[in-house]
Each structure stands twice: as structure tokens, then as C-alpha cells.
C-alpha positions in Angstrom: 115.9 -55.8 46.5 118.7 -57.1 44.4 121.6 -59.3 45.3 124.8 -60.1 43.3 125.1 -63.6 42.0 128.6 -63.9 43.7 127.0 -63.6 47.1 125.4 -67.0 46.7 128.8 -68.6 46.3 129.4 -67.7 50.0 126.0 -68.9 51.1 122.6 -67.1 51.4 122.6 -63.3 51.2 121.4 -61.5 54.4 118.7 -59.8 52.3 117.1 -63.2 51.6 115.8 -63.4 55.2 113.5 -60.4 54.5 112.1 -61.8 51.2 109.3 -64.2 50.4 109.5 -63.8 46.6 112.7 -64.8 44.8 113.3 -64.2 41.1 116.5 -65.8 39.7 117.3 -65.1 36.1 120.1 -64.8 33.6 121.9 -67.2 31.3 123.4 -69.4 34.0 120.4 -71.6 34.8 122.6 -73.9 36.9 123.6 -71.1 39.2 120.0 -69.8 39.5 118.7 -73.3 40.3 121.5 -73.8 42.9 120.6 -70.5 44.5 117.0 -71.5 44.7 118.0 -74.7 46.4 120.1 -72.7 48.9 117.1 -70.5 49.7 114.8 -73.5 50.2 117.4 -75.2 52.5 117.6 -72.0 54.6 113.9 -71.7 55.2 113.0 -72.4 58.9 110.3 -74.9 57.7 110.3 -75.4 53.9 107.4 -77.9 54.1 105.7 -79.3 51.0 107.2 -78.3 47.6 104.6 -77.2 45.0 106.0 -77.1 41.5 104.4 -75.0 38.8 105.5 -74.4 35.2 105.7 -71.2 33.2 102.8 -72.4 31.1 100.7 -73.0 34.2 101.2 -69.4 35.4 100.7 -67.9 32.0 97.4 -69.7 31.4 96.1 -69.0 34.9 97.8 -66.0 36.7 95.6 -66.5 39.7 96.9 -70.0 40.3 100.1 -68.8 42.0 98.2 -66.9 44.6 95.8 -69.8 45.2 98.6 -72.2 45.7 100.7 -69.8 47.8 97.8 -69.1 50.2 96.5 -72.7 50.4 97.4 -75.0 53.2 99.2 -78.3 52.7 97.1 -81.5 52.6 98.5 -82.3 56.0 98.4 -78.8 57.4 102.2 -78.3 57.0 104.1 -75.4 55.5 104.7 -75.2 51.8 106.8 -73.4 49.3 106.2 -72.7 45.6 108.9 -73.4 42.9 108.4 -72.5 39.3 110.8 -72.8 36.3 109.7 -70.4 33.6 110.9 -68.8 30.4 111.2 -65.0 30.1 108.3 -63.1 31.7 105.9 -66.0 31.9 105.5 -65.4 35.7 104.9 -61.6 35.5 101.1 -61.5 35.6 101.0 -64.2 38.2 103.4 -62.4 40.5 101.6 -59.1 39.9 98.3 -60.7 40.9 100.0 -62.3 44.0 101.4 -59.0 45.1 98.1 -57.0 44.4 96.0 -59.5 46.3 98.5 -59.5 49.2 98.5 -55.7 49.4 94.7 -55.8 49.4 94.7 -58.0 52.5 94.5 -61.5 51.1 96.8 -62.8 53.8 100.3 -64.3 54.1 101.6 -66.4 51.2 104.1 -69.2 51.1 107.6 -68.4 49.8 107.7 -68.3 46.0 110.9 -69.1 44.0 111.1 -68.4 40.3 113.9 -69.6 38.1 113.6 -67.7 34.8 115.6 -68.7 31.8 115.8 -66.2 28.9 115.0 -63.4 31.4 117.4 -60.7 32.7 117.3 -58.2 35.6 116.0 -55.7 33.1 112.9 -57.8 32.3 109.3 -56.7 33.3 109.2 -59.3 36.1 112.5 -58.0 37.6 111.3 -54.4 37.4 108.1 -55.4 39.2 110.0 -56.9 42.1 113.4 -55.2 42.4 112.2 -52.3 44.6 110.1 -54.4 46.9 111.5 -55.2 50.4 109.8 -58.6 50.3 111.3 -59.7 47.0 114.8 -60.6 45.9 116.1 -60.4 42.3 119.4 -61.9 41.2 120.8 -62.3 37.7 123.3 -65.2 37.2 126.0 -65.0 34.6 127.9 -67.9 33.1 130.5 -68.8 35.7 134.3 -68.6 35.3 136.8 -71.0 36.9 137.9 -68.8 39.8 134.3 -68.1 40.9 133.2 -71.8 40.8 136.4 -72.9 42.5 135.5 -70.4 45.3 132.0 -71.8 45.5 133.5 -75.3 45.8 135.7 -74.2 48.7 132.6 -72.8 50.4 130.7 -76.0 49.8 133.7 -78.0 51.2 133.9 -75.8 54.3 130.2 -76.4 55.0 130.7 -80.2 54.5 133.7 -80.4 56.7 136.2 -81.0 53.9 139.7 -79.4 53.7 140.7 -79.1 50.1 144.5 -78.8 49.5 146.3 -77.4 46.5 144.2 -77.0 43.4 141.6 -79.6 44.4 138.7 -77.1 44.4 139.7 -76.0 40.9 139.8 -79.7 39.8 136.3 -80.3 41.0 135.1 -77.1 39.3 136.7 -78.3 36.0 135.3 -81.8 36.4 131.8 -80.4 36.8 132.3 -78.2 33.7 131.7 -75.1 36.0 128.2 -76.4 36.9 127.7 -75.6 40.6 125.0 -78.3 40.9 127.4 -81.0 39.7 130.2 -79.6 41.8 127.9 -79.8 44.9 127.2 -83.4 44.1 130.9 -84.1 43.9 131.6 -82.4 47.3 128.7 -84.3 48.9 130.1 -87.6 47.6 133.6 -86.8 48.7 132.3 -85.9 52.2 130.4 -89.1 52.4 133.4 -91.1 51.2 135.6 -89.6 53.9 132.9 -89.5 56.6 133.5 -85.8 57.0 131.2 -83.3 58.7 131.4 -79.9 60.2 132.1 -81.5 63.6 134.7 -83.9 62.2 136.5 -82.2 59.3 138.7 -84.3 57.1 141.5 -83.6 54.6 140.7 -84.5 51.0 143.3 -85.5 48.4 143.3 -85.9 44.6 143.4 -89.6 45.1 140.1 -89.4 47.1 138.5 -87.4 44.3 139.6 -90.0 41.8 138.0 -92.7 43.9 134.5 -91.1 43.8 134.2 -89.6 40.4 135.6 -88.8 37.0 135.8 -85.6 35.0 132.8 -84.7 32.9 134.9 -85.1 29.7 135.7 -88.7 30.6 132.0 -89.3 31.1 131.6 -88.5 27.4 129.3 -85.4 27.7 131.3 -83.1 25.4 131.2 -85.2 22.1 127.5 -85.7 22.3 126.7 -82.1 23.2 128.8 -80.9 20.3 127.2 -83.4 17.9 123.7 -82.2 18.9 124.3 -78.5 18.9 126.5 -78.6 15.7 123.7 -80.5 13.9 126.1 -83.3 13.0 123.4 -85.9 12.2 126.0 -88.4 10.9 127.7 -88.6 14.3 124.6 -88.6 16.4 123.6 -92.4 16.2 127.1 -93.4 17.3 127.1 -90.9 20.1 123.7 -92.0 21.3 124.8 -95.6 21.2 127.9 -94.7 23.3 125.7 -92.8 25.8 123.7 -96.1 26.3 126.8 -98.3 26.4 128.6 -96.1 29.0 125.5 -95.5 31.1 125.9 -91.7 30.9 123.6 -90.0 33.3 120.8 -88.3 31.3 120.3 -85.4 33.7 124.1 -84.7 33.8 124.2 -84.7 30.0 121.2 -82.4 29.8 122.9 -80.0 32.3 126.0 -79.9 30.0 123.7 -79.2 27.1 121.9 -76.4 29.0 125.3 -74.9 30.0 126.4 -74.7 26.4 123.1 -73.3 25.2 123.4 -70.6 27.9 127.0 -69.9 26.9 126.0 -69.5 23.3 123.3 -67.0 24.3 125.9 -65.0 26.3 128.4 -65.0 23.5 125.7 -64.0 21.0 124.7 -61.1 23.2 128.3 -60.0 23.6 129.0 -60.1 19.8 125.8 -58.2 18.9 124.2 -58.2 15.4 127.5 -57.5 13.6 129.9 -59.1 15.9 132.6 -61.6 14.8 133.8 -64.4 17.0 137.4 -63.7 16.0 137.1 -60.2 17.3 137.0 -61.5 20.9 140.1 -61.0 22.9 141.7 -63.5 25.2 140.3 -61.8 28.3 136.8 -61.7 26.8 136.9 -65.4 25.9 138.0 -66.2 29.5 135.1 -64.1 30.8 132.7 -66.0 28.5 134.1 -69.4 29.6 135.5 -70.2 26.2 138.5 -72.6 26.6 140.9 -73.0 23.7 140.1 -76.6 23.0 136.4 -75.7 22.6 136.7 -72.8 20.2 136.2 -74.7 17.0 133.0 -76.3 18.3 131.7 -73.1 19.7 132.4 -71.2 16.5 130.5 -73.9 14.5 127.6 -73.8 16.9 127.3 -70.0 16.8 126.8 -70.4 13.0 123.9 -72.9 13.6 122.1 -71.0 16.4 120.8 -67.5 16.0 119.4 -65.7 19.0 115.9 -66.5 17.8 116.7 -70.2 17.6 118.3 -70.1 21.1 115.2 -68.4 22.5 113.3 -71.5 21.3 115.9 -74.0 22.5 116.4 -72.9 26.1 112.7 -73.2 27.2 112.6 -76.6 25.5 115.7 -77.8 27.4 114.1 -76.5 30.6 110.9 -78.5 29.9 112.9 -81.6 29.1 114.8 -81.2 32.4 111.5 -81.3 34.3 110.3 -84.3 32.2 113.5 -86.3 32.9 113.3 -85.6 36.7 109.7 -86.9 36.8 110.3 -89.9 34.5 113.6 -91.2 35.7 113.0 -94.8 34.4 112.4 -93.6 30.8 114.9 -90.7 31.0 117.5 -92.2 28.6 114.9 -92.8 25.9 113.2 -89.4 26.3 116.5 -87.7 26.1 117.6 -89.6 23.0 114.4 -88.6 21.2 114.7 -84.9 22.1 118.4 -84.8 21.3 117.7 -86.1 17.8 115.0 -83.5 17.2 117.3 -80.7 18.5 120.1 -81.9 16.2 117.8 -81.9 13.2 116.7 -78.4 14.1 120.4 -77.3 14.4 121.1 -78.9 11.0 118.5 -76.7 9.2 119.9 -73.6 7.6 
């Protein structure tokens, strides 16, 4: 089965209740990850979370089936989550399906977030016609769609957002639905709101619990890294430490820009020219006027082949930061330096 990415802005698609295998792909890794979180939250008993990498599945395709059909250490339910690149999960999913069809027994829910993959990939084709699988491709979000998702989050949290507050939250999160969800959660906690006791939220309330991403200093560092500006990098890394910028939040901003560059490169094609994009096309690609100069410069640094190497690295780094929170700042600084050097090469 297939579902449109817009359906997840309103909650969990009805088709998801019939599926046990979920394949979320496309250039918007943030949207795909948020959808996976929604699916897990909707499971009657999610149980223990087993995380596998694309490398694990590629090296040992039988591992997925073994883990999905194994019981938890304490006899509880479990679900499998894997963040992969491209078609790394194809052979493992094929083996899981074939052994299941042969009578191997029920398997735990499996959720795959696949960067650098599309709904035309081998893995998507393997799953899209199966009633027990759900395939969704996530495109870079635009402001109206993320604002709509924020309103849905707010409704669920018992928040009434007046005026353009949903749009403000979407902009502050740089159109990242995970960061937007975090802001909504903080706002609900601050106002002591719930679905049983809804509360009105104001711009002043939002100002009390958070600041826009740009104020946090993400953009200058992201631009220095992806533009290969080695001269600016030491000062930006120093500023990151001095301001206490959240490493995971910064990495999410970097992932979003990398995904955006991938989408723009695909739109332009081999002979495309950035200047040929119309105003509507730029809006669709999430290109704001104040970012055009940096995006143009970064497109000159990052070919599709280089982006195909960058995105899996960012995904692996994301996992590393989450599992090494105390060393996250140092690990991030080291990788950002290497990425900037790679971007600086002609």
C-alpha cells in the first residue's frame, strides 16, 4: 500500500492499521522520521525498541527476520527500527517476507527510514502492492504544510493557536516537524494544557519557551560547512560552544539543507540552471529569498554524487550523537570540519 506524506500531518493514515512493515523514504528525512514516531506511538503495545543500521541489514539480511521474530528479554512486545541509505534494507525485507510467507510465524512491526531512496526504488517496489506494508515518500515541506501539521499537533496537545502562531512555530523550526513538535510539547507543558483542559497560546507564550532557529545560530554554521568556508569554520565552531547550541538540532538543520540541495539538484537536472527556477518553483523547493545566495553557492560545491555520500554520513552521525550525548558537541565539531573540507575540494 501507499500513503501520501500529507496524510501524516493529520495523524496516522487508516491504512497503517493493516500494515506491519513501513518504508518511509524521500528527501525529507525529518518528515519520514516523524512519521515513524507516529506509527510507533499508535501501536497498541510498541514494547522494546530494537535499532538496526543499514550496514547491519546489508551485511546480514537474515538478521531482520531473526530480530523481528525473537522475543524480548522480558517476554514483552518489540518493534524494529532501522535507518538506512537507499536500498540497503531490500534483501533483508525480501528475506523477512519470504520466510513469513513460508510459515515462519508472526513478526514484530518493522519501520524503515530510508534516505537517498524514493518510491521508485527496488525496496518500495517490493512492498507497495502488499496489504501488510505501507510505503510513503516524504518531500521537502513548505510553510503551509508544516503550519498545518503544527495546528494538528496543537489540537492533540490541547493548545489553541491564534493568528499566525502555527506559522511562526513552523518558521522557528525551519520547517522541521520534529523541532516543531518539540516546541508544541514545550508550549503545552508551559501552559499546563491537555486535551481535557485546552488552553489558548499567544506569541508571548511562545517567546517565553523558545527562540527561532536563526537566533540559535544554526544558519551561519550550516552555511559555512556546506559552502566549504574553512576560514569561517573555527569562529563558527567557537560560537557553537559559547552559545551552547544543541548539537542534534544543528545536525537536523544540516540534514534539512542537504535534503533540500538533493531536491533542487533533481529538479534542475544535468543541464539545469538555478536562475531558471521561477518564483513558484523556488517556493515549492523551500528556497527563501534571504537564502538564495548561500544555496546557489552550495549547489556549486555539492554534485549529486557528493550528496549521495553526504546524506548517509549525516544519518550515521545522527545516530552517533543520540547514543553519545555527553560527547555530542566534540563529535559534531570533528565531523563538521571534515565535511567542510570535503565541500572545499573542487
